[in-house]
Structure formats: structure tokens, C-alpha cells
C-alpha positions in Angstrom: 14.1 22.0 -13.5 14.9 19.1 -15.5 14.0 15.0 -15.2 17.8 14.5 -14.0 17.0 17.6 -11.2 14.0 16.0 -10.1 15.5 12.6 -10.0 18.8 13.4 -8.0 16.3 15.6 -5.7 14.2 12.6 -4.7 17.5 10.4 -4.5 19.3 12.8 -1.7 15.5 12.7 -0.1 15.8 9.2 0.2 19.2 8.9 1.9 17.9 11.3 4.4 14.9 9.0 5.2 16.8 6.6 7.9 17.5 9.5 9.7 14.0 11.0 10.2 13.4 7.1 11.8 15.4 8.4 14.7 13.5 11.8 14.7 10.6 13.0 16.6 8.5 13.0 13.2 6.6 9.6 14.0 5.3 11.3 17.6 3.6 13.6 15.5 1.8 11.2 13.1 1.3 8.9 15.8 -0.8 11.6 17.8 -2.9 12.1 14.8 -3.3 8.6 13.8 -2.6 5.8 16.9 -2.1 3.3 14.4 1.0 4.7 13.0 3.3 3.2 15.7 6.9 3.9 15.4 7.5 0.2 14.3 5.4 0.9 11.0 6.5 4.4 10.7 10.0 3.2 10.4 8.5 0.4 8.1 7.4 2.9 5.6 10.4 5.4 6.0 13.3 2.6 5.0 11.1 1.2 2.2 10.8 4.4 0.9 14.7 5.0 1.4 15.5 1.7 -0.6 13.4 2.9 -3.5 14.5 6.2 -3.7 17.8 5.8 -5.6 19.0 7.3 -8.6 19.3 4.3 -10.3 16.1 3.0 -9.1 14.3 6.7 -10.3 15.9 6.4 -13.5 15.1 2.7 -14.0 11.8 3.6 -13.6 11.6 6.4 -15.6 13.6 5.9 -18.6 11.0 4.0 -20.3 8.5 6.7 -20.2 8.3 9.8 -23.0 8.6 12.4 -20.0 8.9 15.6 -21.8 11.8 18.1 -21.5 9.4 20.8 -20.9 6.3 19.2 -19.1 3.0 21.2 -19.2 3.1 21.6 -15.7 -0.3 20.6 -14.7 -2.1 21.0 -11.5 -2.8 17.8 -10.2 -5.5 17.5 -7.4 -4.3 14.0 -5.4 -7.0 13.0 -2.8 -5.2 10.7 -0.4 -6.0 8.0 1.9 -4.9 7.5 5.6 -4.7 3.4 6.1 -0.9 2.8 6.3 2.1 5.6 7.0 2.9 7.4 3.8 0.2 5.4 1.6 0.0 8.9 -0.8 3.8 8.9 -1.2 3.9 7.6 -5.0 1.3 10.0 -6.0 3.3 13.1 -4.7 6.7 10.8 -6.0 4.6 10.5 -9.8 3.3 13.9 -10.1 6.5 15.7 -9.3 8.7 13.2 -11.4 6.5 13.6 -14.1 6.9 17.4 -13.9 3.5 18.5 -12.9 2.3 20.3 -9.8 1.3 18.8 -6.8 -2.4 19.5 -5.0 -2.5 17.7 -1.9 -5.9 17.0 -0.2 -4.0 14.7 2.1 -6.1 12.7 4.7 -6.2 14.2 8.5 -5.0 10.5 9.6 -1.8 10.8 7.2 -1.0 14.3 6.8 1.9 14.7 9.2 4.8 12.6 7.4 4.0 13.7 4.1 4.3 17.4 5.0 7.2 17.0 6.5 9.0 15.0 3.3 7.5 17.9 1.2 9.4 20.2 3.3 12.6 18.4 3.3 12.2 18.1 -0.5 11.7 21.8 -0.7 14.8 22.3 1.5 16.9 20.2 -1.2 15.9 22.0 -4.2 14.0 25.1 -3.6 12.3 24.7 -6.9 9.7 22.6 -5.7 8.4 25.0 -3.6 6.5 26.4 -6.9 5.2 22.8 -7.6 3.9 21.6 -4.1 0.8 22.9 -2.7 -1.0 21.1 0.3 -4.7 21.5 1.3 -4.9 24.5 -1.1 -8.0 23.9 -3.2 -8.3 27.4 -4.6 -6.2 26.1 -7.6 -8.3 24.7 -10.2 -6.9 21.2 -11.1 -6.2 20.1 -14.7 -6.3 16.0 -13.4 -7.5 14.2 -10.1 -5.7 11.2 -8.7 -8.3 10.0 -5.7 -7.9 6.7 -3.6 -10.8 5.3 -1.2 -13.4 3.3 -0.5 -15.8 1.9 -3.2 -18.6 4.4 -1.7 -15.7 7.3 -1.5 -15.1 6.8 -5.1 -18.8 7.3 -6.6 -18.4 10.4 -5.2 -15.4 11.2 -6.5 -16.3 10.1 -10.1 -19.4 12.4 -9.6 -17.4 15.8 -8.7 -14.0 15.1 -10.9 -15.5 12.5 -13.8 -15.3 15.9 -15.9 -11.7 15.7 -15.5 -8.8 13.2 -16.3 -8.8 11.3 -13.7 -7.6 8.1 -11.5 -10.0 6.6 -8.9 -9.0 3.7 -6.9 -11.3 1.8 -4.9 -11.1 -0.9 -2.7 -8.7 -3.8 -3.3 -7.7 -7.0 -1.3 -4.5 -9.6 -1.3 -4.5 -13.0 -1.1 -1.9 -15.8 -0.9 -2.0 -19.1 -2.7 -0.3 -21.9 -1.0 1.0 -25.3 -2.9 1.9 -27.3 0.3 5.5 -27.0 -0.4 6.5 -24.1 1.4 9.4 -23.6 4.0 9.3 -22.5 7.3 10.7 -19.4 5.7 8.1 -18.8 3.5 5.1 -18.9 6.3 7.4 -16.5 8.5 7.2 -14.5 5.8 3.7 -15.1 4.5 3.2 -13.9 8.4 4.9 -10.4 7.7 2.6 -10.0 4.6 -0.3 -10.6 6.5 0.6 -8.6 9.9 2.7 -5.5 8.9 0.9 -2.4 9.1 -1.3 -4.3 11.1 -3.3 -5.8 8.1 -4.6 -1.9 7.2 -3.0 -2.0 3.1 -4.9 -3.1 0.3 -1.4 -5.3 -0.1 -2.2 -6.8 3.3 -3.3 -10.5 2.7 -6.6 -10.9 3.7 -7.2 -14.8 2.3 -5.0 -18.0 2.3 -6.1 -20.5 -0.7 -4.8 -23.9 0.7 -4.7 -27.1 -1.3 -7.1 -29.7 -0.2 -6.0 -31.5 3.0 -3.5 -28.8 3.7 -3.2 -28.6 8.0 -4.2 -25.2 8.5 -2.4 -25.3 12.1 0.8 -24.9 9.9 -0.2 -21.1 10.1 -0.3 -20.8 14.1 3.3 -21.2 14.5 4.3 -18.1 12.4 1.3 -15.5 12.7 1.3 -16.0 16.8 5.2 -15.7 17.0 5.6 -12.8 14.5 7.2 -10.0 16.2 7.8 -7.1 14.2 5.0 -4.5 14.8 5.0 -2.5 17.9 1.7 -3.3 20.4 -0.8 -1.2 19.4 -4.2 -0.8 20.9 -6.8 -0.5 17.9 -5.3 -3.6 16.5 -6.0 -5.5 19.8 -9.0 -3.8 20.2 -9.9 -5.1 16.7 -9.0 -8.6 17.6 -11.1 -8.9 20.7 -14.1 -7.6 18.7 -13.9 -9.8 16.1 -13.2 -12.7 18.5 -16.7 -12.2 20.4 -18.1 -11.5 17.1 -17.0 -15.1 15.7 -18.0 -16.7 18.8 -21.9 -14.8 18.9 -22.1 -16.0 15.3 -21.1 -19.8 16.3 -18.3 -19.3 13.8 -15.7 -21.7 14.3 -12.1 -20.3 13.8 -8.4 -20.9 14.4 -6.8 -18.3 17.3 -3.2 -17.6 15.8 -2.9 -14.4 18.6 -2.3 -12.1 16.2 -5.0 -13.1 13.2 -8.0 -14.9 13.5 -8.4 -17.8 10.7 -11.8 -18.8 9.9 -12.9 -20.7 6.7 -14.8 -18.5 4.4 -14.6 -18.1 0.6 -14.9 -14.0 1.0 -12.0 -12.5 -0.4 -12.0 -9.5 2.0 -11.7 -9.6 5.8 -12.0 -7.7 8.9 -8.9 -6.1 10.6 -7.6 -8.9 12.4 -9.3 -11.7 10.4 -7.5 -13.6 7.6 -9.9 -16.0 6.0 -9.2 -19.2 4.5 -10.2 -21.7 1.9 -9.3 -25.0 0.2 -9.0 -25.9 -3.5 -8.8 -28.8 -5.1 -7.5 -27.9 -8.7 -5.2 -24.6 -8.9 -6.0 -24.1 -12.4 -9.6 -23.8 -11.7 -8.7 -21.6 -8.7 -7.2 -19.2 -11.0 -10.0 -19.1 -13.4 -11.9 -18.1 -10.2 -9.7 -15.1 -9.5 -9.2 -13.6 -12.7 -13.4 -13.0 -12.5 -12.3 -11.0 -9.5 -9.2 -9.1 -11.0 -10.9 -5.8 -10.5 -10.9 -6.4 -6.7 -7.5 -7.7 -6.2 -4.5 -6.0 -5.6 -1.8 -8.8 -5.6 -1.2 -12.4 -5.0 1.5 -14.1 -3.2 2.9 -17.7 -3.5 5.4 -19.5 -5.9 6.4 -18.6 -8.9 6.5 -22.1 -10.4 2.9 -22.1 -9.8 1.7 -19.4 -12.1 3.9 -16.3 -13.1 1.7 -13.7 -11.9 2.3 -14.4 -7.8 5.0 -12.6 -6.5 7.4 -13.8 -3.4 6.1 -14.3 -0.2 7.5 -11.6 2.0 7.1 -9.3 -0.8 3.6 -8.1 -0.5 4.5 -4.9 1.6 7.4 -4.4 -0.4 6.4 -2.7 -4.1 8.8 -1.3 -6.6 8.0 2.1 -8.2 6.5 0.3 -11.3 3.9 -1.8 -9.1 1.3 0.5 -9.4 -1.8 0.3 -7.0 -5.0 -0.9 -9.1 -2.7 -2.2 -11.5 -3.2 1.1 -13.4 0.0 2.7 -14.7 0.1 6.4 -12.7 3.0 7.6 -14.1 1.8 7.0 -18.1 -1.8 8.8 -16.8 0.2 11.7 -16.1 2.1 12.0 -18.7 -0.8 11.8 -21.1 -2.7 14.4 -19.5 
């Protein structure tokens, strides 16, 4: 199967994804993980549908020397389970590069990717030889593993002798300059609350110019309505309210997020830290020193070209790689 056929197969899969939103596929996924509400599964499926077009896939792959006859290595992929289809980019990358995907799927997110693998095989039966889910009898030639800092140490110990790409904890932040419009702040609320703040691209810290009225953030966060009611999320909010109260920590209650002032980049679910800065250049110097802990930064590009627009944190392109490590380049060079 050549690259053009692989691209056309994934493009056809992309065209089918909106239909899955209306199916009962989300029921099984929700039963396995009750963070996976219908709104977030639909968000993931629609996002991938918009990415999986022939033009987009071609634009992504045309800059790589993907061989006409790939070596067809066995790539073990150990997925996380924090947001729906979080492992799909690795699934796509392994198969589009011509390798065999050996998936060790998180029990918290194994339903959706399994269903999409079946759809892809139905579209192009040759993929049946390229996809193995939960079959660990095959010796891997390379490993991609995503997890916590603790699990990364285990992955390194187990698979460090193989070509590997091991991802750890990352957080994302927003940098405001004081010129934000109401639309910007509404988009920032989406960056915070989509997927209930569970992703590495979810905003966990907001940097504000000195004197910025923190109350400006309350309305867009409290009124954000594009997520379903979610009992685990509400449980986290109740717990964090009680915890912060017991610690006598002052915080702003924005109903769907609690905002305490803190210098810490990472925050618990339901909590978004904020802090003030005096000089943006000094702030960027500080963030540069934490580069290995940061996935993305949102804000106005006029302030810094490395910032991505408000509202785009949860909408990465195919070439926006986790941990900023080029997955496709890694796979081509195994």
C-alpha cells in the first residue's frame, strides 16, 4: 500500500467521523470512562474530521522523505487515557509512515480508537496486517509511550534499549497583555474548559499584566456552556473548594474553575492558577527556563511569535506535535 492510498484511506475515515457522533459509539466510551461525555467525544471526532482531509494529510507528509517501500517496523504505542482519542495522532503517524501499529491502549480510552481502527480496516482491508491492538506477543522495533513523569521512568527502564519517544507531564498557559477583547476571553474559557481541563494543552496558568482586574475572567469562565454536566468534574470542584478553604487560600470562584493566585505552572483539575508580571520579556525568559514543562502558550502573536491564538489550544494541527517532538520524523528514521 503506497502513501497515496494511506492518505486517501484516512481522508475517507475523516469524512465518516461526523456520522459516528450520532451513533452509540460514545455510550461504550462513556461507560468505560465517565469523563468522556458526549460533548467531548463529539469535540474529538469533529476535530479529527476537520484534520483528516486529503489536502491536509498531503501538506503534512510532503515535507518528509517517506520511502516508497517503508521498512514496516513494529511500533509499540502506549497511550494515555486523559481525553478522547488522545492516542490517535500516534496511530495516524505510525500507519501513515508505513509501520505496523502495536497498540497498548489505556483502559480509559480503548473503545474509540478500536472502533476507528475497525472503520479504517473496512475502508482499506490491507490495514488489517498493520494494526494490532493489545497483542504484546510481537517484539517491538520502536516505542512511543505517553504518561506521567513516574510512568516515564518505568518506560525508560523497560524500553530504553529500543528507539523510543517517551512523553512526560506537560502544562499550558495563557499570557494576557491587557488588550484582550470579550471574544478573546471567551476563547480563553474554551482553552481552559474544553475536555474539562484534562489535556496537556489545557490552560492551567494565566499570566496577567500588573494591575489587571482578575474579575474580567469570571464572566466568560462561569458562562462557558460548551461542555456537558460531568459528575467527576463537579466532584473535583467541590473537593478543591474545600481544600483551598481548609488551607485558607484566597481564590476567585468562577463557578466552573477556581482561580487562586500562585506561581505554580501546573494546577489540579478544576483549578487555574494566575499570577502577575511587570515585564513581558522577563516573563518569557522565565518561561524559557521551563520549556520542558510547557506544551503550548496562548496569547497575542504581536506580543511573541511563539504564542498561539486564544481558542486554539485544543485545536492542534497535524504538525503540532506532543512535547514538541516530531513524531513522524522519529518514525521515518527508525
